[in-house]
C-alpha positions in Angstrom: 92.5 47.9 110.9 89.4 47.2 108.9 89.4 49.7 106.0 88.3 50.3 102.0 90.4 51.4 98.9 88.5 54.5 96.8 88.8 53.7 93.2 88.2 56.3 90.4 84.5 55.5 89.6 83.1 56.4 93.1 80.5 58.9 93.4 81.0 61.8 95.3 79.8 62.0 98.5 78.8 65.6 100.5 79.4 65.6 103.6 76.8 66.5 106.5 79.5 68.3 108.3 80.0 71.1 106.1 80.1 74.8 107.4 81.0 72.4 111.2 84.0 70.9 113.1 85.6 68.3 111.3 84.9 66.8 114.9 81.1 67.4 115.1 78.4 64.6 116.1 81.9 62.3 116.6 83.1 62.5 112.5 86.6 60.8 113.2 87.5 63.0 110.3 87.0 62.9 106.7 88.1 62.2 103.1 88.9 65.1 100.6 88.4 62.8 97.4 90.1 64.4 93.9 92.9 65.1 92.0 95.6 65.7 94.5 98.3 68.8 94.0 100.2 69.0 97.4 102.0 71.6 96.3 105.4 73.1 95.2 106.9 71.5 92.7 104.5 68.0 92.8 102.5 66.6 89.8 99.3 66.0 90.1 97.4 62.8 90.6 94.6 60.7 91.2 94.3 60.5 94.9 92.3 61.3 98.8 93.5 63.7 101.6 92.6 61.7 104.5 92.4 64.5 107.4 91.8 63.0 110.9 88.8 64.8 113.5 91.8 67.2 115.1 91.9 69.0 111.8 95.7 67.3 110.4 96.2 65.8 107.4 96.6 61.4 108.4 97.1 60.0 104.8 97.9 61.3 101.5 97.8 59.3 98.4 96.9 58.1 95.1 93.5 56.1 94.2 94.1 52.2 95.0 97.0 52.1 96.7 95.6 54.6 100.0 93.9 52.5 102.5 90.3 54.8 103.8 88.7 53.9 107.3 85.1 52.6 107.2 82.1 55.7 107.2 85.1 58.9 106.5 82.6 61.1 104.7 83.9 62.1 101.5 84.2 65.3 99.8 84.8 65.3 96.1 85.0 63.2 93.5 87.1 61.9 90.4 86.7 65.0 88.6 87.3 67.7 92.0 90.6 69.1 91.8 92.3 69.8 96.1 95.2 71.5 96.5 97.0 74.0 99.6 94.4 77.2 100.3 95.7 80.5 98.5 97.9 83.1 100.1 97.1 86.5 99.4 99.7 88.8 100.6 98.3 92.7 100.6 94.4 93.1 101.7 92.3 96.0 103.9 89.9 93.9 105.6 88.9 97.3 106.2 86.4 97.3 103.4 85.7 93.6 103.6 85.1 89.9 105.5 87.5 88.2 106.7 84.7 84.9 106.6 84.0 85.5 102.5 87.8 85.6 101.6 88.2 82.2 104.1 85.0 80.5 102.2 86.2 82.0 98.9 89.9 79.7 99.4 91.9 82.3 100.6 93.2 80.8 103.8 96.3 83.2 104.9 96.6 87.3 104.1 98.5 89.8 105.2 96.5 93.5 106.6 98.3 96.5 104.7 96.6 99.2 106.4 93.8 99.5 109.0 93.2 101.7 112.4 95.1 100.1 115.5 91.7 99.7 117.0 91.0 97.2 114.9 93.8 94.8 114.5 93.2 92.7 117.7 89.3 91.6 116.4 90.4 90.8 113.4 93.3 88.5 114.7 90.6 87.3 116.8 88.3 86.2 113.9 91.1 84.9 112.0 91.8 82.6 114.9 88.4 81.7 115.2 87.8 80.7 111.6 91.2 79.1 111.3 93.0 81.2 108.9 96.7 83.0 109.5 96.4 86.8 109.8 99.4 89.0 109.5 99.3 92.5 110.5 101.2 95.6 109.3 98.8 97.9 111.7 98.3 101.5 110.3 100.7 103.0 107.6 103.8 104.9 108.9 103.8 108.4 106.5 104.5 111.9 106.5 102.4 114.3 108.4 100.1 115.3 105.3 100.9 111.9 103.4 98.8 109.2 101.7 96.2 108.0 102.3 95.8 110.5 106.0 94.4 113.0 103.2 92.2 109.9 101.8 90.8 106.3 102.5 92.8 106.5 105.4 91.4 109.2 107.7 90.4 106.9 109.5 93.2 105.8 111.1 94.0 104.0 108.5 97.3 106.1 108.7 99.8 107.3 110.9 102.2 110.3 110.5 105.9 110.5 111.8 107.3 113.6 112.2 110.6 113.3 112.2 113.9 110.0 112.7 114.0 110.2 116.0 110.1 110.1 115.9 110.3 106.8 114.1 111.3 104.7 117.3 108.4 106.1 118.7 106.2 105.5 116.1 107.6 101.2 115.1 107.1 101.0 119.2 103.3 101.7 118.8 102.4 99.7 115.9 104.9 97.0 117.5 102.4 97.1 120.7 99.3 97.1 118.8 100.4 93.5 117.6 101.5 94.3 113.8 104.0 91.6 113.0 105.3 93.9 110.0 105.4 97.3 108.9 104.4 99.6 106.1 105.9 102.8 104.9 103.5 105.1 102.5 106.1 106.5 99.6 103.2 108.5 98.0 103.7 111.7 96.6 100.0 111.7 94.2 99.6 115.3 93.5 101.5 116.8 96.1 101.7 115.2 99.2 104.5 115.4 101.3 106.7 111.8 101.6 109.0 110.1 104.2 112.6 111.7 103.8 115.2 109.3 103.3 116.2 109.7 106.3 112.5 109.2 108.5 112.6 106.3 106.4 115.9 104.9 107.2 115.3 105.3 110.3 112.0 103.5 110.4 113.5 100.5 108.9 116.4 100.2 111.2 113.3 100.7 114.0 111.8 97.7 112.8 114.8 95.1 112.5 115.0 96.0 115.5 112.4 94.7 116.7 112.5 91.6 114.0 110.1 93.4 111.7 110.3 93.2 108.6 109.1 96.5 106.1 107.1 96.6 103.3 107.1 99.9 100.8 103.9 101.5 98.9 106.7 103.1 96.3 105.0 103.1 92.6 107.1 105.6 91.4 111.0 105.0 90.2 112.0 107.8 92.6 110.1 106.1 95.4 111.5 102.5 94.5 114.8 103.7 94.3 114.2 105.7 98.1 112.5 102.8 99.6 115.6 101.0 98.4 118.1 103.1 99.9 116.1 103.0 103.5 116.2 98.8 102.8 112.8 97.8 102.9 112.1 94.2 102.8 109.2 94.3 100.7 107.1 96.4 97.8 103.7 96.4 98.3 102.7 96.7 94.7 104.2 96.3 91.0 105.4 100.1 90.6 103.4 101.4 88.1 106.0 103.5 86.2 108.1 102.3 84.1 110.9 100.9 85.8 115.0 101.3 84.8 116.7 98.3 84.1 119.2 99.4 86.7 116.8 99.6 89.6 115.1 96.1 88.5 118.7 94.7 88.9 118.7 96.5 92.0 115.8 94.8 93.3 116.9 90.8 92.3 120.0 91.7 93.6 118.3 92.8 97.4 116.3 89.9 97.1 113.0 92.3 97.5 110.0 90.6 97.5 106.9 91.8 95.4 103.3 91.9 95.7 101.3 91.7 92.3 98.5 94.1 92.7 98.2 93.8 89.1 94.2 93.8 88.5 93.2 97.2 90.8 95.6 98.7 88.0 94.0 97.1 85.1 90.6 97.6 86.9 92.1 101.5 87.1 93.8 102.3 83.6 97.2 101.8 84.6 97.6 98.2 84.3 99.8 97.8 81.2 102.8 99.9 82.6 102.5 97.9 85.9 102.5 95.3 83.8 105.7 95.9 81.9 107.4 96.1 85.0 105.9 93.4 86.2 107.8 91.0 83.3 110.6 92.4 83.6 110.9 92.0 87.3 109.7 87.8 86.8 112.7 87.7 83.8 115.2 89.6 86.1 115.0 87.1 89.2 112.5 89.2 91.6 110.1 87.3 93.8 107.0 88.1 92.3 103.5 87.3 94.4 100.2 86.9 94.3 99.0 90.1 96.1 95.5 91.8 95.2 95.0 94.6 97.0 91.6 93.7 98.5 89.2 96.8 98.8 90.5 99.0 96.7 88.6 99.3 92.8 88.2 96.7 91.2 88.8 93.9 93.5 86.6 90.9 95.0 86.7 89.0 97.7 87.9 85.1 98.1 90.3 83.7 95.6 90.4 86.8 91.8 91.4 84.6 89.0 91.9 87.7 87.1 95.1 88.5 89.4 96.5 84.9 88.5 95.7 85.6 84.9 97.5 88.3 85.2 100.7 86.7 87.2 100.8 83.8 84.2 100.9 86.9 81.6 103.8 88.4 83.4 105.5 85.4 82.2 105.1 83.1 85.5 102.6 80.9 83.4 99.6 79.4 85.4 101.8 77.2 86.9 103.9 79.7 88.5 100.9 82.4 89.1 99.8 79.6 91.2 102.8 79.1 93.2 102.9 82.9 93.3 99.8 82.4 95.2 101.1 79.1 97.7 104.6 78.0 98.7 106.3 81.4 97.3 103.6 83.8 98.7 104.9 81.6 101.8 107.7 83.1 102.1 107.0 86.5 102.3 107.2 88.4 105.3 105.2 87.4 108.6 103.5 84.4 106.9 103.6 80.9 108.1 106.3 78.9 105.9 104.5 75.5 105.9 101.6 77.4 104.2 101.6 76.4 100.1 101.5 72.5 101.3 99.4 69.7 101.8 101.5 67.0 103.9 101.1 64.3 106.4 101.8 65.4 110.1 100.5 69.4 109.6 97.0 71.1 110.4 95.0 70.9 107.0 94.5 74.1 104.5 93.0 72.6 101.5 91.2 74.0 98.9 88.1 71.5 97.2 87.6 72.9 93.7 85.0 72.1 90.7 87.6 71.6 88.0 91.8 71.6 87.1 92.5 75.8 88.0 95.5 75.7 85.3 92.6 74.6 82.8 90.4 77.0 84.1 91.2 78.9 87.0 87.5 80.2 87.1 86.4 77.4 89.7 88.2 79.4 92.1 85.4 81.6 92.1 82.7 79.0 93.2 85.2 76.2 96.0 84.1 73.0 96.8 85.1 73.0 100.1 87.8 74.6 102.0 89.1 72.5 105.1 91.3 75.1 107.6 92.3 74.2 110.7 89.6 71.1 111.7 86.9 73.3 109.9 84.8 72.7 107.0 83.4 75.5 104.8 80.9 75.6 102.5 80.5 78.4 100.6 
């Protein structure tokens, strides 16, 4: 086969197919050029990723060892960085656009509370963009409970009246296309909350359908109620300081926690949340990247501030990046192959102008995002 070797001094080439399928105009593939991080515990190296016209990773390797087919367009340069796309484990697409998420480097996300009428439409949009979207449907809550009396009054909340009704409520979400169930345990300023028996019945019904349950629980009492109900994850880092025994219980139960730290800092309650996050990291509780996109202080695309908060919690910048890639891929509903660039897999890659470990702000303006055979230029 005819081909060529890329060398360290080669100039960047801007593909004419950005924003279109890789196969457009007869292209047989493309090359991503830069410092390649394939995910997980891998060490970045000066290399390239060859992607075929169907969007699969054909070859990966260091510069000087990798033969590149002739005439393939090249995106990047020796100073660019290439890595897996980011996974946001907590978003609300009702308040943003899925396309801006993807163009900002987020290739998979979980919507944790939305009107059922929008779930199928968003799932169709996700298929068109190539992103993975996991949806919880409406949030199950007590009659008159959060968020039905606030931002969720448009149908993002679904009231569960009893333990017997829990079975029907979970069934409604499941039939609507939900891949996990979210429950609200938020007392707020006197809001009713799901009783322990009803919360437990929801979890039992969800598990009967093979669905995990994620709980909105910010206080000590509500986190303990969530644990007693045997939920699988927490939708936020709690904002009331948790006793060490509760953190130990979270670790023993392997409860995964979506971080959402930056939105708490924007709301003035970030310090106790960060304290809890640091204690959870020290105890071995899995803390993963989640922004609560749509809430105050959040932005579409990858938010380097959330990555910095995870680093501050004790993960460091490398740990924060993994919390947003391969470790986030272990969250309920997600495709566990996400978070890596591997030969033979569908490409879900991001090309950045700089190394995000040295400069996290590089996430704010990706050079390109490659998702399922399409190249997106923000």
